[in-house]
Backbone as a ProteinNet text record, in pm:
[ID]
protein_1_A
[PRIMARY]
MIFKETPIEGLLVLEPKVFGDERGFFLESFRQDLIEEQGLDLPFVQANTSRSTRGVLRGLHYQTRKPQGKLVRVSRGSVYDVAVDLREGSPTYGRHFGITLDDKDHRQFWVPPGFAHGFCVLSEIADFHYRCTDYYDPTGEGGIIWNDPSLAIEWPITEPVVSGKDALLPPFGEHAPFLG
[TERTIARY]
84.5	0	89	50	124.2	43.9	110.3	47.8	91.9	-3.5	28.7	-25.3	61.3	19.4	-61.7	-142.1	-221.5	-170.4	-222.7	-180.3	-220.5	-305.7	-348.5	-290.1	-208.8	-142.7	-245.2	-215.2	-301.6	-390.9	-433.8	-515.1	-423.6	-459.3	-378.2	-464.1	-404.1	-465.7	-388.6	-461.2	-399.8	-430.8	-325.1	-341.8	-297.5	-390.3	-353.6	-289.1	-217.7	-169.6	-283.9	-327.2	-439.4	-384.5	-419.5	-378.1	-501.4	-501.1	-619.3	-586.7	-684.8	-677.8	-819.3	-837.9	-970.5	-1077.2	-1035.9	-1132	-1181.2	-1106.9	-1142.1	-1016.7	-1021.4	-906.4	-898.7	-781.7	-758.2	-679.4	-711.6	-634.3	-648.3	-546.9	-557.1	-614.9	-729.5	-790.7	-744.5	-680	-630.9	-521.9	-414.6	-307.5	-258.3	-282.1	-245.6	-96.2	-10.2	134	177	117.4	151.4	99.3	-17.1	-72.5	21.2	65.2	154.2	288.4	338.3	463.3	452.6	330.5	307.7	295.5	306.5	295.1	152.1	58.8	-82.1	-129.7	-205.1	-269.7	-418.8	-472	-611.3	-692.1	-738.9	-818.8	-963.6	-985.9	-1121	-1217	-1332.4	-1432	-1567.6	-1584.2	-1713.4	-1690.3	-1768.8	-1764.8	-1905.8	-1917.3	-2047	-2043.2	-2158.9	-2173.9	-2297.5	-2286.7	-2404.4	-2412.9	-2533.6	-2557.7	-2636.6	-2593	-2658.6	-2666.2	-2757.4	-2775.4	-2714.3	-2704.8	-2641.8	-2698.1	-2607.1	-2645.6	-2665.4	-2668.1	-2683.7	-2557.2	-2576.9	-2465.6	-2491.5	-2396.8	-2405.5	-2295.9	-2336	-2236.1	-2265.7	-2179.3	-2049.1	-2069.6	-2029.9	-2057.9	-1931	-1948	-1841.1	-1903.8	-1825.8	-1870.5	-1800.2	-1876.3	-1817.4	-1770.1	-1843.9	-1810.2	-1707.4	-1725.3	-1635.7	-1586.9	-1494.6	-1449	-1399.6	-1443.6	-1409.8	-1305.9	-1205.3	-1122.1	-1192	-1182.5	-1252	-1158.3	-1150.7	-1084.3	-1197.2	-1207.9	-1323	-1279.5	-1371.7	-1347.4	-1480.5	-1475.5	-1593.5	-1572.2	-1667.4	-1656	-1738.6	-1829.8	-1913.6	-1943.6	-1912.6	-1944.8	-1833.4	-1873.9	-1777.6	-1836.7	-1752.9	-1793.7	-1682.3	-1720.8	-1624.8	-1630.2	-1517.9	-1509.5	-1433.4	-1482.6	-1424.7	-1405.6	-1291.5	-1265.5	-1228.8	-1285.6	-1260.1	-1190.4	-1077.9	-998.9	-1068.8	-1107.5	-1172.2	-1081.9	-955.7	-862.8	-815.5	-870.2	-831.5	-681.6	-616.8	-472.2	-396.4	-463.4	-398.6	-370	-254.7	-227.2	-322.9	-394.6	-490.4	-635.2	-656.8	-791.9	-884.9	-998.6	-1096.4	-1071.1	-957.9	-930.2	-984.8	-1004.4	-1057.4	-970.3	-989	-925.8	-1032.3	-1038.4	-1133.6	-1064.4	-1123.4	-1066	-1178.6	-1162	-1257.2	-1214.9	-1309	-1288.9	-1383.3	-1332.1	-1418.2	-1376.7	-1453.6	-1428.6	-1332	-1262.9	-1163.4	-1021.8	-986.2	-850.6	-846.1	-962.6	-974.7	-898	-872.8	-805.3	-892.2	-824.9	-892.5	-846.2	-923.8	-895.7	-901.9	-792.1	-787.5	-820.3	-930.7	-976.2	-967.1	-866.4	-849.6	-954.8	-965	-1053.4	-1017.1	-1117.4	-1092.5	-1126.2	-1193	-1233.2	-1382.6	-1446.2	-1580.9	-1563.6	-1660.9	-1648.4	-1780.2	-1770.5	-1888.8	-1850.9	-1951.1	-1927.1	-2051.4	-2030	-2141.7	-2119.3	-2228.8	-2223.4	-2221.2	-2123.2	-2104.2	-2157.8	-2178	-2224.7	-2372.4	-2430.1	-2572	-2596.9	-2508.6	-2515.8	-2373.9	-2360.3	-2228.6	-2245.1	-2159.4	-2150.2	-2024.9	-2046.1	-1941.7	-1919.1	-1792.9	-1759.2	-1674.1	-1707.5	-1633.7	-1584.4	-1458.6	-1407.6	-1381.5	-1438.6	-1433.9	-1356.1	-1285.8	-1202.6	-1277.1	-1401.6	-1484.2	-1627.9	-1708.4	-1848.9	-1926.9	-2024.6	-2114.6	-2193	-2199.8	-2272.2	-2370.9	-2500.5	-2597.1	-2606.1	-2565.3	-2569.4	-2453.3	-2357.8	-2242.4	-2236.3	-2350.1	-2350.3	-2322.2	-2240.4	-2216.8	-2212.6	-2226	-2221.1	-2207.2	-2172.4	-2155.6	-2229.5	-2299.5	-2373.8	-2277.7	-2317.7	-2232.2	-2186.7	-2268.3	-2238.7	-2195.6	-2137.3	-2092.1	-1990	-2018.2	-1926.2	-1788.2	-1777.6	-1646.5	-1553.4	-1609.5	-1527.3	-1487.4	-1568.1	-1540.2	-1512	-1590.1	-1574.5	-1635.7	-1558.5	-1606.9	-1663.3	-1787.1	-1853.1	-1876.7	-1855.6	-1871.2	-2015.4	-2111.4	-2252.8	-2317.2	-2423.5	-2482.9	-2608.5	-2688.8	-2812.1	-2816.8	-2744	-2737.7	-2868.6	-2885.6	-2997	-2944.4	-2998.5	-2950.3	-3065.2	-3035.8	-3139.9	-3190.4	-3311.3	-3365.8	-3277.1	-3222.1	-3132.8	-3006.2	-2943.6	-2820.7	-2846.4	-2964	-2997.4	-3004.5	-3021	-3033	-2905.6	-2797.5	-2671.8	-2621.4	-2552	-2503.6	-2380.7	-2345.3	-2222.8	-2098.1	-1983.9	-1856.6	-1831.7	-1858.4	-1832.1	-1912.4	-2013.1	-2096.5	-2084.9	-1982.3	-1972.3	-1943.3	-1993.5	-1978.4	-1836	-1784.5	-1647.8	-1642.1	-1521.3	-1499.8	-1494.9	-1557.4	-1561.3	-1469.7	-1418.4	-1323.3	-1373.2
-117.1	0	123.2	220	345.3	453.2	529.5	638.3	769.9	851.4	979.2	1093.8	1190.7	1310.2	1399.8	1484.7	1582.6	1721.4	1827.1	1962.3	2000.8	1921.3	1949.7	1843.5	1886.6	1793.7	1705.9	1577.2	1481.3	1402.6	1463.7	1392.1	1306.3	1179.2	1087.3	1013	982.6	895.8	764.8	654.1	521.2	450.8	409.8	341.1	196.4	101.8	-38.8	-93.9	-202.5	-278.7	-370.6	-358.5	-437.5	-543.6	-668.3	-780.5	-829.5	-811.1	-848	-930.4	-1004.6	-1078.7	-1094.3	-1182.8	-1198.1	-1247	-1300.4	-1350.4	-1241.9	-1132.4	-1026.6	-966.4	-935.2	-873.7	-913.3	-885	-900.9	-779.6	-731.4	-624.2	-633.5	-584.1	-569.4	-431.4	-425.3	-296.1	-238.9	-321.1	-271	-362.5	-300	-373.4	-288.1	-333.7	-259.8	-226.8	-321.1	-296	-181.7	-172.6	-64	69.7	67.2	187.9	237	145.9	181.3	234	180.2	229.5	376.6	422.6	562.6	650.7	588.1	663.4	690.1	616	635.7	531.9	576.7	488.6	497	396.9	400.2	291.9	323.2	224	222.6	157.8	157.1	83.9	147.2	89.3	72.5	128.8	122.1	123.1	44.1	44.4	68.3	154.9	191.9	178.2	152.8	149.5	228.6	310.5	378.8	349.7	342.7	328.9	451.3	513	633.4	627.1	706	710.6	838	840.9	953	1086.8	1179.4	1314.7	1337.3	1231.1	1248.7	1312.1	1412	1475.1	1461.4	1403.3	1385.1	1468.7	1554.9	1634.6	1782.4	1851.8	1823	1798	1682.2	1639.9	1627.3	1641.7	1614.9	1590.9	1544.8	1518.2	1615.8	1682.2	1778.4	1712.9	1614	1552.1	1439.6	1355.7	1242.5	1248.6	1341.2	1354.2	1220.6	1191.5	1064.3	1083	995.9	979	877.1	894.8	804	760.2	630	573.9	532.9	600	580.6	522.3	447.4	389	359.5	335.7	301.8	163.2	72.2	-61.9	-79.2	14.4	9.5	152	185.8	316.9	418.1	545.3	655.7	772.5	834.7	954.1	1057.7	1181.9	1288.7	1314.9	1295	1300.2	1425.6	1492.4	1619.7	1621	1677.9	1702.8	1850.2	1912.7	2054.1	2061	2130.8	2143.7	2236.3	2180.7	2257.5	2270.6	2236.2	2239.9	2383.6	2446.5	2584.4	2590.3	2688.5	2701.9	2632.9	2551.4	2484.3	2586.7	2577.2	2670	2652	2539.6	2516	2520.9	2583.6	2597	2658.9	2591.5	2640.1	2598.2	2533.1	2484	2342.5	2302.1	2168.8	2096.6	1965.7	1880	1784.1	1765.1	1673	1571	1452	1342.4	1250.9	1195.9	1096.7	959.2	889.9	752.3	664.6	549.9	464.3	317.9	235	90.5	47.2	142.7	110.3	114.1	224.1	232.6	195.1	189.9	140	222.6	349.6	434.8	451.9	479	510.9	649	710.3	845.9	845.3	886.9	898.1	1042.6	1058.2	1188	1183.6	1248.8	1242.1	1324.5	1307.3	1393.6	1540.8	1626.6	1768.8	1816.9	1733.3	1769.2	1746.9	1833.1	1805.7	1720.1	1632.8	1536.7	1526.3	1511.6	1490.7	1431.7	1385	1331.2	1343.7	1342.7	1337.2	1219.9	1161.7	1039.6	1075.2	1018.3	1044.1	931.7	813.5	696.1	672.4	573.9	542.9	504.2	424	380.7	380.4	413	403.7	342.9	246.7	189.4	247.6	320.7	398.4	338.8	311.7	246.7	338.9	344.1	424.5	332.5	341.6	283.4	402.6	399.9	516.9	488	590.9	576.3	605	647.3	665	634.7	611.3	579.5	704.2	685.6	794.4	839.2	968.7	1026.8	1129	1095.8	1188.1	1322.4	1327.2	1454.7	1545.3	1492	1571.2	1597.1	1585.6	1609.2	1755.1	1776.2	1910	1904.6	2020	2022	2161.9	2167.2	2291.8	2273.5	2376.1	2368.9	2339.7	2249.8	2198.2	2304.3	2408.2	2506.8	2641.6	2642.6	2767.5	2834.4	2956.7	3021.4	3048.1	3061.3	3087.3	2966.3	2845.6	2725.2	2704.1	2752.9	2744.2	2601.2	2506.5	2367.4	2355.4	2301.2	2282.6	2141.4	2123.9	1994.7	1963.9	1840.5	1807.6	1777.9	1822.9	1811.1	1947.9	1976.5	2110.1	2116.2	2009.5	2010.2	1885.8	1888	1769	1739.6	1613.6	1570.3	1570.8	1661.2	1682.5	1656	1593.2	1569	1702.1	1700.8	1820.5	1870.7	1778.5	1812.2	1880	1822.7	1880.7	2015.9	2035.9	2163.2	2278.2	2246	2349	2370	2305.4	2320.5	2465	2512.5	2651.1	2668.2	2794.1	2819.5	2793.4	2789	2760.8	2851.3	2977.5	3072.2	3048.6	2962.5	2933.4	2789.7	2717.5	2577.1	2565.2	2456.2	2432	2390.4	2429.9	2390.4	2245.6	2189	2054	2056.5	1959.7	1952.5	1848.2	1758	1657.1	1544.8
0	0	0	-82	-91.7	-19.6	67.2	141.3	78.8	35.2	-28.4	56.3	80	153.8	62.1	122.9	50.3	88.4	27.3	66	209.2	273	409.9	501.4	596.4	688.1	760.2	763.7	831.5	737.7	628.2	529.8	444.4	427.6	348.6	247.4	133.7	33.1	36.5	48.4	52.2	-78.8	-148.4	-276.3	-260.3	-273.9	-258.2	-384.9	-367.5	-482.5	-522.8	-646.7	-696.7	-790.7	-763.3	-845.8	-920.8	-1052.1	-1129.3	-1251.9	-1295	-1419.7	-1472.6	-1571.2	-1632	-1533.5	-1418.1	-1319.1	-1224.2	-1214.4	-1120	-1059.4	-930.8	-866.9	-719.9	-661.5	-518.3	-471.5	-352.4	-290.5	-140.1	-69.5	76.2	102.7	170.3	198.2	332	415.1	543.6	596.1	645.9	714.3	828.9	948.7	1069	1073.2	1034.4	1042.7	950.1	831.5	740.2	791.8	853.7	915.3	1026.4	1111.1	1221.6	1170.9	1058.9	1000.5	960.1	933.8	899.2	1023.6	1141	1265.5	1306.2	1248.6	1280.1	1380.8	1478.2	1574.8	1546.3	1479.1	1435.5	1506.3	1624.6	1698.2	1648.3	1535.4	1478.9	1571.2	1598.8	1688.5	1621.4	1501.3	1434.8	1284.5	1211.4	1065.3	1013.1	913.1	857.3	705.2	647.2	502.3	465.5	362.3	309.3	160.2	110.1	-33.3	-75.8	-183.1	-233	-384.5	-440.7	-584.9	-643.1	-776.4	-846.6	-797.6	-770.9	-733.4	-584.8	-505.6	-360.8	-305	-219	-149.6	-0.2	70.2	215.4	280.1	371.4	442.8	431.7	488.2	549	698.1	747.9	884.8	968.3	1099.7	1196.1	1332.2	1425.3	1561.8	1656.5	1743.7	1836.8	1965.9	2017.5	2147	2134.5	2037.6	2015.1	1871.2	1841.6	1702.8	1647.3	1526.9	1463.4	1354	1354.9	1238.1	1150.3	1018.9	927.1	815.8	796.8	679.5	586.3	471.1	382.9	249.2	189.5	58.4	-8.8	-138.5	-217.8	-275.6	-251.2	-307.8	-435.6	-457.1	-577.2	-619.3	-743.7	-795.2	-777.7	-775.3	-771.5	-693.9	-609.5	-534.7	-540.1	-518.4	-494.3	-345	-277.5	-132.3	-89.5	15.5	58.9	209.5	252.8	394.7	411.6	515.4	546.2	681.2	687.1	809.1	908.7	1024.4	1131.5	1253.9	1239.9	1352.6	1373.8	1476.8	1506	1532.1	1475.3	1487.4	1375.6	1297.4	1184.8	1075.2	1007.9	897.7	779.7	776	667	716.8	832.4	887.8	782.5	759.3	662.7	519.5	494.6	359.4	344	221	194.4	92.1	89.9	-10	-59.8	-191.1	-250.5	-338.8	-345.2	-423.6	-471.8	-590.8	-639.9	-589.1	-528.5	-482.3	-563.5	-610.2	-691.3	-681.5	-750.8	-749.5	-860.3	-922	-1024.4	-966.9	-899.6	-843.4	-695.5	-630.4	-492	-388.8	-420.1	-321.7	-198.5	-86.9	38.1	82.4	169.5	215.4	366.9	430.8	577.1	613.9	689.3	737.7	889.8	949	1094.3	1167.5	1300.4	1378.1	1353.6	1358.8	1337.9	1198.5	1121.3	985.5	967.8	888.6	839	713.9	688.8	580.5	505	374.1	292.3	157.9	85.9	-48.6	-133.1	-265.6	-359.9	-453.6	-498.7	-580	-728.3	-798.3	-941.1	-1028.9	-972.1	-1047.4	-1019.5	-1088.4	-1064.9	-919.8	-863.2	-722.6	-668.3	-540	-475.8	-336.9	-305.9	-171.2	-107.3	1.5	68.3	206	240	366.6	453.3	582.3	678.8	790.7	826	950	1040.6	1160.8	1249.1	1377	1426.2	1545.6	1674.6	1666.6	1786.2	1748.6	1850.5	1827.6	1789	1702.7	1665.5	1787.8	1809.9	1922.6	1867.3	1862.5	1802.5	1876	2003.6	2075.9	2037.4	1961.5	1921.1	1772.3	1704	1559.4	1528	1427.6	1376.8	1225.9	1164.2	1019.5	964.1	837.5	762.4	630.8	587.9	462.6	346.2	261.7	153.7	54.6	33.3	-70.4	-14.1	105.1	165.2	71.7	25.8	-68	-8.8	122.9	182.1	169.9	155.1	137.6	-8.1	-99.6	-244	-289.4	-241.4	-286	-424.9	-517.6	-654.1	-667.7	-622	-633	-780.5	-825.4	-967.1	-1008.7	-929	-965.5	-944	-1018.5	-1010.8	-924.7	-924.5	-846.9	-759.1	-646.8	-561.9	-490.1	-456.5	-373.2	-229.9	-147.8	-11.9	83.8	197.5	297.2	353.1	406.8	469.4	581.5	656.3	768	717.3	612.3	558.5	492.2	436.3	371.8	472	600.4	704.2	785	744.9	819.4	809.7	913.1	913.1	823.2	795.2	718.6	802.7	736.3	801.8	922.3	910.5	1019.2	1144.6	1136.6	1253.8	1301.1	1256.3	1296.1	1445.4	1503.9	1648.1	1680.3	1796.5	1832.8	1878	1870.3	1919	2071.4	2134.6	2280.7	2336.9	2252.2	2295	2374.8
[MASK]
++++++++++++++++++++++++++++++++++++++++++++++++++++++++++++++++++++++++++++++++++++++++++++++++++++++++++++++++++++++++++++++++++++++++++++++++++++++++++++++++++++++++++++++++++++

């Protein structure tokens, strides 16, 4: 597995070695020893899967009480995945990084605690998997509206399907602080 840094410290792209032939493919999607070699301590305690259809946009979400690190990947379809730096004092505070994740190159994206996270679906259907470093706490939900002009995220869709809840999220300047 190859670990690639992004322009925002802490965000990593993981590229697996894919072995394929006419029968299909094989890849290692996780190896604790390789993760540890990168200096990461990822005590995953929860795994989630969501299925969404073309044009669905989920996010931008984060947890205030129990911030979650997330190792995300797509096993079916294609999404554009985004993380926004919410770490106060970070030189990249308020900046974002986006990447396409799909079932062709099988890349994964490590989003550490302290980031808002969201994605939009580019294929007919996408199965999106999250490994999380803390348990989901509904009392600590936070979010930022997906189209906040101050973030200038260039989503690759024009009319996303957004939940009623996500449509009411506040702008970046009003996001809730992390409580730890």
